[in-house]
Backbone bond lengths (Angstrom), bond angles and torsions (degrees), N, CA, C in turn:
res aa  C-N    CA-C-N  psi(-1)  N-CA   C-N-CA  omega(-1)  CA-C   N-CA-C  phi
1 M - - - 1.439 - - 1.522 111.44 -
2 K 1.380 118.35 -41.82 1.441 119.81 179.22 1.516 111.93 -62.54
3 K 1.354 117.09 -35.46 1.446 121.35 177.01 1.485 111.68 -64.10
4 E 1.321 118.54 -40.80 1.495 125.48 178.96 1.477 110.92 -62.65
5 I 1.362 116.98 -45.97 1.440 121.68 177.58 1.545 114.79 -62.35
6 G 1.344 111.67 -41.67 1.471 116.19 175.40 1.501 114.57 -61.56
7 T 1.343 114.57 -38.41 1.501 119.28 178.49 1.507 110.27 -64.54
8 L 1.319 116.77 -45.71 1.502 122.29 177.48 1.478 110.63 -56.96
9 M 1.333 117.80 -47.89 1.492 120.70 179.66 1.505 110.75 -60.75
10 L 1.333 117.95 -41.88 1.460 121.98 -179.68 1.536 110.63 -61.75
11 L 1.360 115.71 -42.07 1.426 121.63 -178.08 1.523 110.16 -65.08
12 S 1.379 115.12 -39.43 1.499 120.38 -178.92 1.506 108.09 -66.14
13 V 1.351 119.94 -40.81 1.433 119.36 178.22 1.496 113.87 -65.52
14 I 1.329 116.31 -38.97 1.492 120.47 174.50 1.489 112.84 -61.94
15 T 1.282 116.97 -44.83 1.476 120.07 179.34 1.494 112.18 -63.62
16 L 1.245 118.53 -44.98 1.537 121.43 -179.32 1.449 111.22 -66.75
17 S 1.342 117.16 -38.03 1.473 119.32 -178.50 1.479 112.89 -68.39
18 G 1.330 118.84 -20.27 1.467 124.91 -176.88 1.500 113.20 -87.60
19 C 1.381 120.08 -4.12 1.458 122.65 -179.37 1.493 108.73 -68.50
20 S 1.341 114.94 138.96 1.463 120.75 178.59 1.520 110.13 -109.07
21 L 1.316 116.50 142.28 1.471 122.78 -178.75 1.518 109.01 -120.77
22 D 1.328 117.61 34.58 1.446 120.87 -176.37 1.523 112.82 -57.67
23 K 1.362 116.95 -56.94 1.453 120.34 -173.72 1.511 112.32 -121.54
24 S 1.366 115.27 1.69 1.457 118.14 179.36 1.485 109.48 -134.70
25 T 1.243 114.61 163.52 1.483 121.73 -178.32 1.496 109.93 -121.62
26 T 1.358 116.59 132.20 1.416 121.74 176.91 1.472 107.94 -76.51
27 V 1.337 115.45 118.01 1.496 120.85 -176.11 1.479 107.19 -106.75
28 T 1.360 112.86 127.74 1.533 119.84 173.37 1.496 101.82 -93.69
29 Q 1.285 115.02 115.34 1.511 121.55 -174.89 1.523 111.15 -89.65
30 E 1.308 112.28 142.25 1.474 120.02 177.25 1.545 106.14 -125.00
31 T 1.314 116.25 108.96 1.418 120.51 -177.33 1.519 111.56 -77.32
32 V 1.306 116.72 118.77 1.469 120.55 -176.20 1.502 107.90 -104.60
33 K 1.341 117.25 125.75 1.467 122.03 176.47 1.504 110.28 -106.21
34 T 1.307 115.61 152.98 1.413 119.88 -178.73 1.490 110.10 -79.46
35 S 1.343 117.62 169.87 1.491 119.53 -177.26 1.521 110.49 -63.13
36 S 1.319 119.46 -25.69 1.481 119.56 178.68 1.533 109.08 -73.44
37 E 1.324 117.79 -12.76 1.486 122.17 174.61 1.532 109.99 -97.72
38 Q 1.353 116.29 16.57 1.459 121.45 174.55 1.503 113.46 66.26
39 G 1.300 114.86 54.81 1.476 120.93 167.61 1.530 112.41 95.63
40 T 1.299 114.56 -172.05 1.479 122.30 -179.07 1.547 108.69 -103.66
41 T 1.279 112.61 127.58 1.439 121.39 178.51 1.536 108.87 -117.87
42 Q 1.310 118.72 135.59 1.477 120.22 -179.60 1.563 108.41 -112.73
43 S 1.339 112.69 132.03 1.449 116.13 176.95 1.535 105.57 -132.32
44 E 1.291 115.26 122.78 1.436 120.52 -175.71 1.531 110.19 -86.33
45 Q 1.324 114.79 126.92 1.444 119.88 -176.74 1.541 106.76 -150.79
46 K 1.262 116.39 129.62 1.510 117.86 -175.00 1.495 110.20 -101.46
47 N 1.326 116.77 136.16 1.392 122.55 179.36 1.549 106.75 -141.53
48 D 1.333 117.33 143.36 1.407 122.65 171.00 1.503 108.53 -80.86
49 A 1.337 114.85 115.25 1.466 119.49 -172.14 1.498 107.28 -130.66
50 K 1.364 116.31 136.70 1.467 122.83 178.00 1.544 111.60 -87.29
51 L 1.279 114.49 128.65 1.465 120.94 175.65 1.577 110.85 -67.88
52 I 1.308 117.84 122.74 1.454 120.06 -176.61 1.508 113.54 -120.04
53 A 1.341 118.91 -10.21 1.457 123.14 178.12 1.499 109.52 -165.36
54 A 1.371 116.07 151.15 1.489 118.70 177.04 1.496 108.52 -155.45
55 S 1.310 115.53 150.43 1.509 118.07 174.17 1.529 109.92 -69.17
56 D 1.329 114.15 165.57 1.491 118.49 -177.17 1.539 111.00 -58.78
57 D 1.368 116.74 -38.70 1.463 117.97 -176.58 1.545 110.94 -90.55
58 K 1.312 117.29 8.19 1.489 123.51 177.09 1.554 111.11 63.63
59 T 1.334 118.67 15.81 1.445 118.59 174.94 1.523 113.58 -71.28
60 V 1.335 114.28 -31.87 1.457 121.23 -177.27 1.533 108.14 -116.29
61 K 1.309 116.77 134.23 1.445 121.62 -179.96 1.528 110.16 -137.88
62 L 1.291 113.96 143.71 1.487 122.02 179.80 1.513 109.08 -118.57
63 Y 1.354 116.84 125.94 1.425 122.31 -176.57 1.547 109.56 -116.58
64 A 1.308 118.21 142.21 1.425 121.60 171.86 1.554 107.52 -80.70
65 L 1.325 118.66 124.52 1.478 122.46 -175.45 1.507 110.30 -98.10
66 N 1.320 114.80 -49.88 1.468 121.77 -174.64 1.490 110.16 -124.33
67 E 1.331 119.47 114.26 1.446 122.50 -176.64 1.462 111.49 -123.30
68 E 1.312 118.74 129.15 1.478 122.65 -179.92 1.524 110.38 -135.47
69 K 1.310 115.54 124.29 1.488 120.93 177.73 1.556 111.04 54.12
70 N 1.312 114.16 47.32 1.474 119.61 179.72 1.536 114.76 63.67
71 E 1.330 117.73 16.22 1.445 121.23 174.83 1.505 108.16 -121.97
72 I 1.323 115.41 127.28 1.467 122.51 178.07 1.506 109.84 -78.00
73 K 1.347 115.73 125.27 1.488 121.24 -178.12 1.511 114.17 -96.59
74 S 1.383 116.96 -23.83 1.422 119.19 -179.94 1.552 106.61 -157.02
75 V 1.318 114.48 161.74 1.481 121.06 -175.97 1.488 111.08 -136.83
76 V 1.347 114.23 163.82 1.441 121.87 171.89 1.515 107.57 -118.62
77 L 1.274 118.33 124.93 1.484 124.01 177.03 1.555 108.84 -99.92
78 D 1.296 118.24 121.70 1.420 123.80 -178.46 1.522 108.28 -113.96
79 I 1.342 117.04 118.83 1.465 121.66 175.88 1.470 108.84 -121.42
80 D 1.390 111.09 99.76 1.490 119.79 179.49 1.484 111.27 55.12
81 G 1.296 120.49 39.65 1.461 126.94 177.47 1.478 115.67 96.76
82 K 1.340 119.07 -18.74 1.427 124.34 177.91 1.537 107.70 -85.70
83 Q 1.339 115.42 129.42 1.486 117.98 -171.83 1.483 113.60 -129.68
84 K 1.310 115.39 154.96 1.494 122.81 178.14 1.522 109.01 -153.60
85 N 1.349 115.61 144.09 1.472 119.89 177.54 1.583 106.12 -90.95
86 F 1.332 111.13 147.62 1.465 119.27 173.87 1.550 109.79 -136.24
87 D 1.307 116.38 139.73 1.466 120.16 179.55 1.512 110.62 -88.33
88 W 1.352 115.29 61.60 1.460 120.72 -179.89 1.539 106.13 -97.42
89 E 1.287 116.08 125.33 1.455 120.81 174.91 1.508 112.94 -87.16
90 I 1.277 119.57 130.80 1.457 124.78 -178.06 1.511 108.96 -124.60
91 P 1.365 119.09 97.59 1.429 123.31 -178.05 1.576 107.90 -67.94
92 N 1.330 113.81 156.37 1.449 118.11 175.96 1.523 110.26 -83.51
93 T 1.374 114.77 83.28 1.460 119.71 178.80 1.518 113.56 -93.22
94 G 1.332 114.90 -5.55 1.450 118.59 -175.57 1.523 112.70 92.51
95 T 1.324 117.93 -4.73 1.448 121.65 176.04 1.514 111.41 -114.11
96 E 1.291 116.81 128.73 1.459 122.33 -177.78 1.542 109.49 -78.19
97 P 1.333 120.25 152.38 1.411 123.27 176.95 1.543 110.18 -60.62
98 Q 1.333 116.04 144.59 1.463 121.73 174.84 1.559 107.20 -94.36
99 L 1.290 117.10 135.30 1.461 121.01 -178.34 1.545 108.71 -128.08
100 F 1.330 114.78 131.83 1.462 118.77 -179.83 1.496 107.79 -132.15
101 Y 1.353 116.08 152.25 1.454 121.53 179.36 1.541 106.72 -133.35
102 T 1.277 115.89 95.58 1.483 121.18 -173.05 1.505 110.39 -152.01
103 D 1.336 116.76 166.34 1.437 122.89 179.63 1.542 111.03 -89.06
104 L 1.333 117.17 105.92 1.423 123.35 179.12 1.538 114.76 -96.98
105 T 1.316 114.87 -17.24 1.459 118.30 -174.43 1.528 111.90 -103.43
106 N 1.274 118.41 4.15 1.468 125.62 179.46 1.550 113.04 53.35
107 D 1.360 114.42 38.91 1.416 119.56 173.99 1.531 116.33 -107.69
108 G 1.339 113.56 9.85 1.430 122.30 -177.06 1.517 115.95 78.27
109 K 1.274 118.43 6.52 1.459 122.39 178.08 1.521 110.73 -122.33
110 E 1.300 116.64 140.69 1.495 119.47 -178.67 1.511 111.31 -72.29
111 E 1.312 116.16 151.74 1.431 126.98 165.41 1.553 109.43 -113.02
112 V 1.316 115.01 158.85 1.466 118.99 171.11 1.494 109.22 -98.91
113 V 1.339 116.87 131.22 1.426 120.65 177.83 1.526 106.45 -120.74
114 I 1.370 114.84 129.81 1.472 120.97 179.73 1.520 108.16 -126.01
115 I 1.310 118.95 122.78 1.447 124.55 177.41 1.511 107.88 -112.53
116 I 1.358 113.95 126.50 1.440 119.22 -172.87 1.590 108.23 -124.13
117 Q 1.312 115.28 127.34 1.486 118.96 175.31 1.535 106.92 -78.50
118 T 1.332 117.38 118.80 1.438 122.18 -176.48 1.501 112.92 -103.06
119 G 1.302 119.52 -12.51 1.481 121.51 -178.35 1.546 111.65 -162.17
120 R 1.287 115.80 142.22 1.480 117.94 -179.72 1.550 107.75 -152.74
121 G 1.332 115.56 139.76 1.439 120.20 177.85 1.523 107.99 179.36
122 T 1.341 114.72 -170.02 1.465 118.66 -177.48 1.518 108.94 -65.90
123 G 1.335 117.10 115.88 1.445 123.55 179.84 1.556 111.77 73.46
124 L 1.308 118.03 12.07 1.505 118.93 -178.52 1.514 107.37 -128.95
125 D 1.349 114.42 140.92 1.439 123.02 173.86 1.530 108.63 -161.44
126 N 1.348 113.85 106.93 1.514 117.37 -175.70 1.475 110.94 -121.30
127 H 1.329 113.68 138.46 1.488 121.78 178.70 1.488 107.71 -126.57
128 D 1.343 113.12 154.07 1.456 125.48 166.67 1.537 107.94 -115.00
129 I 1.354 117.44 151.63 1.414 121.57 177.20 1.488 111.44 -130.74
130 H 1.335 119.73 139.55 1.420 121.24 179.38 1.570 104.95 -134.29
131 V 1.327 111.56 133.68 1.512 120.06 175.22 1.505 108.50 -117.09
132 I 1.365 117.30 127.06 1.413 122.37 -177.80 1.512 113.54 -120.41
133 S 1.299 114.54 132.68 1.486 123.09 176.65 1.532 108.35 -72.70
134 V 1.343 116.06 128.60 1.438 120.84 177.46 1.530 114.10 -66.80
135 E 1.329 113.63 -30.63 1.495 120.44 -174.54 1.517 112.06 -62.68
136 D 1.373 117.41 -50.74 1.449 119.13 -174.86 1.536 112.89 -129.06
137 L 1.350 115.24 8.70 1.500 122.69 -178.69 1.498 114.12 58.51
138 S 1.338 116.08 25.97 1.453 119.73 172.73 1.464 111.04 -80.63
139 E 1.322 117.24 154.63 1.487 121.27 177.63 1.513 112.22 -91.11
140 I 1.314 115.39 128.55 1.452 123.05 177.05 1.512 110.36 -87.77
141 K 1.317 119.24 125.21 1.476 120.29 -176.89 1.502 114.14 -67.68
142 V 1.290 114.06 139.35 1.472 122.98 174.85 1.565 106.77 -113.84
143 Q 1.282 118.54 123.08 1.431 122.96 -176.07 1.564 107.64 -54.08
144 S 1.306 118.10 127.09 1.477 122.79 -174.25 1.515 110.95 -75.10
145 Y 1.323 115.54 157.66 1.427 118.10 176.25 1.554 113.38 -65.26
146 E 1.337 116.85 -30.25 1.417 119.64 177.59 1.556 111.65 -64.36
147 D 1.306 114.96 -38.82 1.518 120.51 178.71 1.510 108.79 -69.67
148 I 1.368 119.18 -37.82 1.426 122.29 176.26 1.511 111.76 -60.99
149 V 1.355 115.31 -47.56 1.454 118.53 179.91 1.528 113.95 -62.34
150 A 1.356 114.44 -40.00 1.432 120.52 -177.77 1.524 112.63 -70.94
151 N 1.324 118.94 -34.20 1.443 121.10 -168.51 1.563 113.54 -116.90
152 E 1.251 119.42 -16.12 1.465 121.58 -174.28 1.513 114.01 -114.85
153 I 1.303 120.55 -21.06 1.450 125.01 -170.48 1.540 112.17 -124.76
154 K 1.312 115.17 126.42 1.445 119.77 173.09 1.525 107.45 -117.71
155 S 1.338 118.86 132.35 1.446 120.64 -177.60 1.559 110.71 -136.55
156 K 1.290 114.90 155.56 1.430 122.22 179.27 1.535 111.49 -142.44
157 V 1.309 116.07 134.67 1.432 121.38 177.96 1.509 109.39 -119.67
158 V 1.319 117.67 122.43 1.449 122.69 179.19 1.509 109.63 -115.82
159 K 1.377 112.70 128.26 1.475 117.73 179.34 1.488 108.13 -93.25
160 N 1.377 115.15 119.36 1.488 119.45 179.42 1.470 112.54 -87.28
161 D 1.372 113.51 161.16 1.473 119.14 -178.80 1.482 115.10 -63.83
162 D 1.357 117.53 -22.10 1.458 120.32 -176.52 1.531 111.09 -91.45
163 G 1.333 117.58 12.59 1.471 119.62 178.11 1.510 114.02 86.09
164 T 1.259 119.62 6.88 1.469 122.27 178.86 1.512 109.46 -102.49
165 L 1.288 117.38 172.24 1.437 125.04 176.96 1.526 111.44 -121.86
166 T 1.357 113.57 142.52 1.459 119.10 171.53 1.548 104.58 -113.02
167 I 1.334 116.27 124.49 1.423 124.71 -174.56 1.545 110.01 -116.68
168 T 1.310 115.01 127.39 1.481 120.21 174.35 1.464 110.54 -124.16
169 A 1.304 115.60 135.31 1.480 121.97 176.43 1.477 111.19 -134.58
170 K 1.364 115.49 138.26 1.441 122.92 -179.75 1.493 111.37 -125.98
171 A 1.340 116.49 134.38 1.474 120.36 177.30 1.551 107.14 -157.04
172 Q 1.320 115.28 136.43 1.467 124.45 178.68 1.579 110.82 48.60
173 G 1.312 113.65 45.51 1.439 117.83 177.08 1.524 117.48 75.67
174 K 1.322 115.62 1.25 1.465 120.14 177.69 1.535 110.26 -107.05
175 E 1.332 113.57 148.61 1.448 118.90 -178.74 1.566 110.23 -125.11
176 S 1.319 117.30 135.03 1.435 121.12 176.44 1.572 106.04 -124.12
177 K 1.353 115.38 129.69 1.438 120.18 -177.13 1.560 107.55 -134.83
178 F 1.342 114.91 132.87 1.453 119.18 179.81 1.488 110.11 -157.80
179 D 1.313 115.46 163.08 1.496 121.29 179.03 1.534 108.49 -100.35
180 Y 1.312 114.76 145.99 1.450 122.44 170.74 1.471 108.11 -110.68
181 D 1.348 118.04 136.77 1.472 119.26 -164.69 1.564 115.14 -80.42
182 F 1.346 117.05 -3.88 1.506 117.07 172.93 1.478 109.18 -154.53
183 D 1.326 115.31 159.23 1.473 120.20 177.87 1.519 107.10 -104.29
184 P 1.380 117.32 110.65 1.444 119.36 -177.61 1.563 114.87 -70.83
185 A 1.317 116.17 -13.39 1.520 118.23 -179.38 1.567 106.25 -140.44
186 P 1.353 119.27 72.41 1.449 120.29 -177.24 1.561 112.64 -62.99
187 N 1.308 119.10 -21.08 1.457 120.35 -178.54 1.514 112.63 -92.33
188 L 1.324 116.28 -2.38 1.470 121.66 -178.89 1.540 110.06 -95.02
189 N 1.316 117.38 128.98 1.457 120.85 175.54 1.486 110.83 -87.79
190 Q 1.333 113.37 93.75 1.477 121.12 -178.36 1.483 109.00 -122.66
191 D 1.348 117.10 118.23 1.430 120.52 -175.90 1.564 113.78 -108.57
192 E 1.339 116.68 -1.59 1.440 122.01 175.69 1.535 111.48 -148.14
193 L 1.298 115.27 164.90 1.479 119.15 -179.59 1.485 111.18 -68.85
194 A 1.349 115.23 147.77 1.432 120.45 174.08 1.533 108.37 -102.46
195 F 1.370 116.68 148.69 1.448 123.27 -177.71 1.527 110.42 -130.37
196 G 1.348 116.59 157.72 1.454 119.40 171.38 1.505 112.03 118.78
197 G 1.313 118.71 -17.59 1.457 120.06 175.72 1.512 114.22 -64.59
198 V 1.303 113.26 -41.96 1.552 119.75 175.99 1.482 107.39 -125.38
199 V 1.326 115.46 120.86 1.477 123.86 175.21 1.489 106.83 -135.56
200 V 1.336 119.71 96.94 1.412 123.39 -169.00 1.524 110.89 -120.50
201 Y 1.350 117.57 114.53 1.418 122.85 179.94 1.528 109.82 -92.48
202 A 1.352 118.65 151.23 1.435 124.88 172.71 1.520 109.19 -149.03
203 L 1.307 116.12 167.23 1.432 122.78 176.55 1.506 107.72 -120.83
204 E 1.398 114.19 121.28 1.481 117.20 179.85 1.511 109.17 -137.94
205 N 1.275 117.36 127.03 1.496 124.48 178.78 1.525 109.87 51.66
206 Q 1.297 117.86 45.69 1.457 124.41 178.49 1.536 110.97 60.59
207 K 1.286 115.36 33.13 1.468 121.79 175.88 1.543 108.47 -129.47
208 I 1.328 114.92 144.61 1.474 120.79 174.57 1.510 107.59 -85.34
209 K 1.368 118.61 128.10 1.374 124.88 177.01 1.530 111.13 -115.56
210 L 1.316 115.77 150.28 1.468 120.33 178.44 1.531 109.03 -137.04
211 N 1.289 116.91 125.61 1.460 123.10 169.18 1.534 109.98 -100.15
212 M 1.284 117.04 122.64 1.477 120.90 -172.66 1.543 108.58 -142.31
213 P 1.303 120.75 79.89 1.445 122.78 -179.35 1.513 113.80 -68.12
214 G 1.292 115.58 145.89 1.509 120.67 172.18 1.552 109.02 -92.90
215 S 1.319 112.76 149.48 1.484 118.26 -173.86 1.475 110.25 -131.65
216 V 1.371 115.04 164.48 1.475 125.00 169.22 1.521 108.26 -126.68
217 G 1.286 115.73 156.20 1.463 119.01 179.18 1.483 112.05 88.87
218 V 1.434 113.55 159.52 1.439 119.49 178.98 1.501 109.30 -72.29
219 S 1.349 118.85 -52.59 1.400 120.65 169.98 1.588 106.30 -80.91
220 P 1.263 118.10 107.76 1.477 121.25 -160.25 1.551 112.43 -57.84
221 V 1.286 114.15 129.79 1.428 123.65 169.55 1.551 107.25 -111.47
222 Y 1.318 115.72 111.18 1.457 118.83 -173.76 1.541 110.51 -81.04
223 V 1.335 115.27 124.86 1.461 119.83 -171.70 1.557 112.29 -121.09
224 A 1.304 116.99 -17.60 1.479 118.97 -175.97 1.565 108.34 -141.67
225 D 1.288 117.97 126.08 1.451 122.54 176.64 1.527 114.18 -93.85
226 F 1.300 115.79 132.74 1.436 122.22 178.60 1.580 107.86 -119.54
227 N 1.315 115.89 109.92 1.431 121.61 -179.68 1.526 110.02 -107.62
228 I 1.314 114.09 117.49 1.474 121.53 -166.90 1.544 108.24 -114.70
229 T 1.320 113.24 133.32 1.487 120.36 171.81 1.507 109.00 -110.80
230 Y 1.326 116.89 136.89 1.456 123.55 -178.50 1.486 109.20 -98.34
231 K 1.360 116.06 158.39 1.459 123.18 167.19 1.472 107.96 -134.15
232 F 1.359 117.12 163.83 1.440 122.17 -178.17 1.538 109.05 -96.34
233 D 1.324 116.85 123.69 1.425 122.05 172.50 1.517 110.59 -97.92
234 S 1.318 115.94 107.59 1.452 119.39 -175.98 1.491 114.91 -69.61
235 A 1.284 116.16 -28.13 1.481 121.86 177.45 1.561 109.74 -65.12
236 K 1.321 115.09 -43.27 1.464 118.73 -179.34 1.496 113.14 -90.45
237 N 1.343 116.56 -11.32 1.465 124.45 -171.87 1.546 108.68 50.84
238 E 1.291 113.48 59.86 1.477 121.39 -170.71 1.547 108.00 -153.65
239 F 1.353 116.13 147.83 1.428 120.28 170.66 1.576 107.63 -94.57
240 I 1.275 114.56 123.07 1.466 120.84 -175.24 1.557 110.41 -124.14
241 V 1.314 116.37 168.70 1.480 119.70 -179.14 1.542 111.14 -65.05
242 D 1.340 112.13 132.46 1.451 118.04 173.23 1.489 109.61 -105.63
243 Q 1.353 118.91 -52.62 1.466 122.03 -178.66 1.526 108.55 -135.64
244 I 1.320 112.32 146.33 1.514 121.52 174.28 1.503 108.17 -124.73
245 E 1.268 116.21 119.45 1.483 121.01 176.91 1.567 108.61 -109.16
246 M 1.315 114.44 127.82 1.506 121.35 -174.71 1.549 108.93 -117.92
247 M 1.339 115.82 136.64 1.432 118.87 176.29 1.553 107.57 -160.50
248 P 1.325 114.73 159.94 1.504 118.40 177.12 1.532 109.74 -65.85
249 T 1.272 116.25 143.12 1.525 120.10 178.79 1.501 106.82 -70.97
250 K 1.358 114.15 134.73 1.472 119.20 176.74 1.502 110.15 -72.61
251 K 1.351 113.80 132.51 1.505 117.63 178.40 1.463 113.60 -81.64
């Protein structure tokens, strides 16, 4: 029996010493549960994961965990050795995820911000954003563009007899009204702006920014820019709209 155990141990050592880390990193994962899941539980599990993004100081790293047909299906986020899996899908759009490590909540502690391009094409550019608390690796909600459109913005598109459009948009008690010099879809009955073709997040001066233009026509023609700045609501533990700036899209 001792001889068999010694053989197994020798085989294990040989197997581990033969692992290569040329283009991937062996990640020892630590599953972090929220307080609602009764504390933090660690489970060690080794996976070969490719590094896809890192903070400037290398404190935070993002690894691709599950990749199928050039599309990443899940990731591992590593913050100074503390790790958690997320089911974030990252399509192969040719643009790598953006990763930031900065204080967005003004509490003196950094958060991790990850911006992922989820779609790209003619007239299309879509991003997702994720903000992660360093303390427990929980995700902090960012008010979605759909919620902003539904609750913060009212728009109206009027088709004029001369083939032009009159566009009115209201947000936060402010109104913007302007004419557009042609109707790109005269046979389409559209009485308000459409959104969702372009949803682009950015981080500027420790603030989350969103560019979300409104469009007319089936093949979207963008006619009005909506530039949104977020703020952190500590009571809701959520990033919500702070300011909305509206203006005609520059041609």
